[in-house]
N, C-alpha and C positions, 0 to 999 in steps of 0.2 A: 406393557408388551414384552414377551421374552426376548432378551437381547440376541440370543443365538438364531432365533426364528428371524428377527429382524435382519441380521447380518447374512442369513442364507437366502433371504427371498428378496428383501428391500432393495439393496444396492444391486443384486443380480438383475432383477426385473428392470431397473433403472438403467443398467448398461445395455440390456437388450433392447431397450426402446431407443435408446441413443444410436445403437449400431443401425437399427432399422431406419431410423431417421437419416442417417448419413448414407447409407446404402441406396435407399430410394432416391435421395437427391443426386448422388453420384451417377446412378443408373440413368436418371432423366438427362443429365448433362451429356453423358457418353452416348446415349441413344440419338440425341440431338446432332452431336458431332459426326457419327458414323452414318446416320441415314440421311441427314439434310446436306452433309459435306459442304460444299462451297457455296451452296444455295443460301440466300438471305432470309431463311424462314424467320430467324429471330429478329433480324432488323426490320422485317415487315410488321411484326406484331408490336414492336416498340414504337415504330413510326405511326401505325395506327393509333395507338393509345396516345401518342403526343398530339396527333392531329385531332383526336376527340377532345383532348383537354384544351387545345387552342380554340377549336370551335365553340366550347362551352364559355370559354373567357370572351371571345368576341360577341356571343350571344347576350352575354351579361352586360357588355360595355357599349353595345350599338343599339340603334332603334330601326324601325322600318324594315326596308328590304334587306339591308346589311344582316340584321338580326335573324331574319328568316333564312338567308344564305348560311349564316354561321351555324344555325340550329341544324340545317341540312347536312352540313359538313360533320358536326357531331354525330349525327345518326348514320351518314353513309361511310364514314371511315371504318368502323367495326365491321359493317356489311361488306366492304371491299376487301378487308383482310381475310374475312371468312370465305369469300369467293375466290381469292388467290390460293387459300389452302386447298379448297375443293380441286381448282383447276390443276394444281401441281400434284394432285394425289397424295397430299400430306395431312389430310384432315385426321386420319387415324393417329398419326404421330402426335399431333396436338393433344388429342384426347388421352393418349397413353401418357404423355408427359404431365398433363394436368392430374391424372390419377396418381401418378408417382409423386408429385409435388403434394398432393392432398394427404398421401400416405406419410410422406416426410414430415410435414407440418404437424399432423396429428401425433405422430410418434414423438416428435421433438417436445411438444406440449407435454405430453406425458412424462418424458424423461425429466424434464425441467421442473415440472410440478412437484417431484418429490424433494426438491431442494428447499421448497417454501413449507415449512412446518408451523408458521404462525398461524392462529386462528383467524379467519376471514372476518369474523363478527366480534366486536367488543362484548365480553361477557356482562360486564357491570357488576355492581355490588347490590344484593337485595336490600330493599328499604322498606319502612312500614307504610301503609297507605296514607295518603294526605287527609287532613282533617277538613280542610276547606279548598277544594279545587275549583278553579274558575277557568271557564272555556268560552272562547269566542268562536262563532260558527258563521261561515258565509254560505246562505242558501243557494247561491248561484254558482258557487265554485264546483267545477268538476261536472257541469251539467245537471246540478241538483242532487248531488250525492247525500247531502245531509238529510234531505226528506226521504230519498229512496232508501237509505240504509237506516232510517229511524235514529239518527244519532243523537238527536236532542233528547228524545224521550230515554233513551238508553243510558245517556250521561247523567240525566237528573235522577233516574233510578238508582244511581251508584253514588248519589249525594253531591253531584256537582252543580255549581251555580252556572248556568248557560246563558249567554247573550247571543241572540240571533241578530245578525246585522241586517239592517233594512236596506234592500237594493234600491230603494227610491231616495234614500236620504244618506249621504255620505257621513261616516262616523270616524271619529279619531280613534283607531284601535289602541294607539299608544297610551292616550288618556284613560281609556277604559281599563287597560291592563294595570296602570299605575294606581288608579282609584281602587281597583280590586286588591291589590297587595296592601294599600293603605288601610282597607277595611278588614284585613286579616287573612287574605288568600294565601295559602302555602304552596301553591302550584298553579301555573299558568299553562294554557294549551290552546291550540288552534286547529280548527277544521276548515281549511281553505288553502288558498294558493301559496307558493313559496315567498312571495313578496309580503303577505300578510304575517306568514310564519316569521320571517325575519325581523319584522317590526316589534312583535310581541317577545320574541326571542331576545332582542336588545333589552326590553324592559326586564325579563327574567334574569338576564345576566347582570344587570346594574342592581337588582336587588337581592341576588343570591338565591332565588327560588328555582325549583326544578321546572323544566319545561317538557311539555307532551305534544307530539306530532300526531295528528289524525289524518290519515291519507284520503282527504276529501277533495283535493286539488286535481287538475287535468293531468299533469305529468309526474308530479310527486318526486322530483329529483333528490331533494333532501332526504325524504323517507326511504328512497331506494338505498342510499349510502348509509343509512341508519339500520337496514335490515328489516324494515316494517312490511306489513302485508298490504299491498296496494290494491288488491283485488276485494278485500273484505275490510273496509275502514273500521267497522264496529270492533274488530279484534284489537285495534290500537287503545281502546278504552280499558282493555285489561291491565294497562299500566297503573290505573286507578286503584286497582285491587291486589294485584300480584305483579309489582314491577321491579325493575332493576335500574340502576343508575350508572352513568359515566359521563365524562366531561369531553366536550369537543371544541374546536376553535370556532371563532367567529371573524368575518372579515369586515373592514369598514372603509367605505369610500367617503371621504369628507367625514361627516359625523353620522353618516346613514349605515346601518348594519346590513350585511348581506350573509346569507347562509350558502348560496351556490356561487354566484359570480356577479361581476360588474362588466359590462361591455362597452367600448368606446369605438367610434368610427362608424362603419357601414350600417351595422345592425341598429345602433343606437339611433342613427339619423333616421333610418327607414321607420322605427316603431314610434318616432315622434309625430309622424305625419297623422293628422286626423282622420285621413281616409284608411289608414292601416287596418284598424279593427273591422272596418266594413268589407274591405276587399283586400286581403294581404297579398296575394299573389300579384294582382294588377299594380298595386301601389309599389310593390318591391320592384317589379320590372320597369316602372317609370322612373324611379328614383335611382336605381343602381348605376346606370350608366354615367351620370354625372358624379355620383359618390365615388365610384371606383377609378374614375379618371381625374379626381380632384378638382372638379368644377363646381362642386357643391359640398358643403360641410367643412369642418375645420382641418387644418394641417396639424396632426398631432406629433408631439415628441414625447418619447418614453424612457425614462431613466430607471434603471434597476440593477443592483448587484454589480455595478461597475460597468454596465453595458448601456449605451444610448442607441435607441431605435428611432430613426428619423423617418417621419411621413409614412407610417403604415396604414393600410386603409382599414384594417380591423385589429382591435386589441381586446383580449378577454383576459380579465384578472379574476382568479378563482380562489375561493376558501379551500387551500390544499390544491395541488395540481391535478389536472385531469390527464388521463392516460391519452397519449398522441402517438400516432404512427401505428396503430393496431386498430383494426376495424372492430375486433371483439371487444375492445375496451373503450371505446369512443363515448364520451359522456359519463364516464365512471371515475371515481377517485378511489384510490387503493386505501387511504386512510382520511379522517377528518380531524386528527389530532397531531399532525406532523409540525405545527408551528411555523408554517410558511404559506406564502401566497404562490400560487402558479400564474405564469405569465405566457400567454400564447399570443404573438403578433404575426400578422401577415402583410407582406408588401409584395404586390405583384404589378409591373409596370407594362408588361407586354405578353404576347401569346406564348412566346418562347419561355417566359418565366412561369407562366401558368402551367406549361407542359412539364417544367422542371419540378413542380409540385407533386408530381408522381413519385418523387424520391422520398417522400414522407418527411421524417424528422431531419433528413439530410438536405432537404431543399433549400437553396440560398435564400428564398423569400420567406422562410418561415423561422421565427425565433421562439425558442421554448427555454425557459429557466424558472427558477424559484427565487423568492426573496421574501424578506420580512417586511419591506416596505417598497412601494413603487410610486413613482411620480409621474403624472401624466399632464403635460402642458400643450397648449394649443395656440395658434395665432388669432384667436378670438376671446373675448373676455369671458365668455361662458361656453360650456361644452355639453352636449347631449350625452347621457349615460343611460344605459339599460341596466337596472339593479334588480336582479332576480326577476327579470321580465317586465319591471314596471318602468315606463319612460320618464326620466327626470332630467333636470339640468343642474350643473354645478358650476360656480366660478373657478376660473383656472389660476394657478395650476391646482390640479386634483391630487390629493394624497391618499394612497391606499395603504392600509396596514393590516396586519393579522393580530389577532388577540388570542394568544395560545390558552386552550383549555378554559375559555371564558364561560361556556355554557353548560350548565347541568341538565343533561338529557335524560329523561325517564321513559323507558320503553317496557312493553310486556316481557315477562321472563320467557313465555313461550311465543316465538315469532319466527318467520321464515329465515330471517338471517340474510346477510349480505352474500350474493352469489360469488363464489371465488373466481377471481378473474384468471384468465390463462396467462401463463409467464410469457415474457418476450422471448423470441427465439434467439438464443445466444449460441451461434454456430461454433465459436471457439471452446465453450463449455461442452457442447455435444460432442465434439471431436475428442476432447479429453476424456469424457465418459466412454466413448466407443472404443478407444485405444487402451483404456485402463484394464488392468488384470486384478489390481488390489483396491483398497479404499482410495476415492478420489475427494479431495476438498475443493 
């Protein structure tokens, strides 16, 4: 791109967006102060949000009539805030402030997006087609995507050796993958859920062969962060004929590989219940009161990066950190080759602490950090762990670690790519851009 053109338009547009973001935010604050005056319009909104959060906490930690009343509070609180604004004749003010805030946030994202020039999707290196690809397919995964998209037939037409798992007979996918490599397979792949993908990915990493993900699972979280097509799984098979390759990290909990995360505490305890798969909602509501109030399940202690987290109700250890504190980025990882684990720990002991969670990353009950190794201990000899959604148990203490760039991933050259995440709103940076006249670094 021509430098003169970039200098004339890129930074200028960025500064304009930053000025719009700052101006809209400032206008919202001034409008609130001038119109509302001494009235507690802001406090009412904050109080309503806190009451809603407290009501949800009580609904999760109580049973019977107390749960019903708490759920009623969670519903009634925002309704009462709305009624207050209407009665005070200030509903229009709330709408205008929300519009100004929306403009400010959108402009702020646009201004800060220009700071990120790195590609969102790993490009990879072109590689020749495999000679003996071996694929494992789960016909039940994703509601039957293997059959619906004709994945077995399409893969075999491309020269792949395909094993279709038998839903009525459990099979050792690790043994299948190892035997395939011993027989000369030079690529392993999975059409199934993230749990099956992780098991086979561990074999691929151990033997140094490339790994292919086919998006036949239900959620396909790993595939999302690889930039694959989750709506048309058959497009993933293009990796067998026109693929590129790059390396990503793998996580380990004990000796078990995970591609996404390992969860301890509330979620892990709930998914261990035999009734969970048949009735997830009812089972969760029955177990959560005891789990969240520590009457059931182990008391955890987590040590990582010089920080000790005592008695959290929920702990999530992820293969590279998830985006936290930004609804637009929840459940997403900015990269898969950062060489660190992400740790998200939650400890909430009261309704007041539940309300404080509205502060996001700054909430006192929320711990967010990264580390190469995380140690999870408990007051019991074994602890339940959800590994990429699979319910497992491990002897304590449990050591989690990262294996940097351990897995060779092969993907189609032509793929949707990873959707670029919105930048975090950095108001100090926005003010610097808005006030700048020349280049800003």
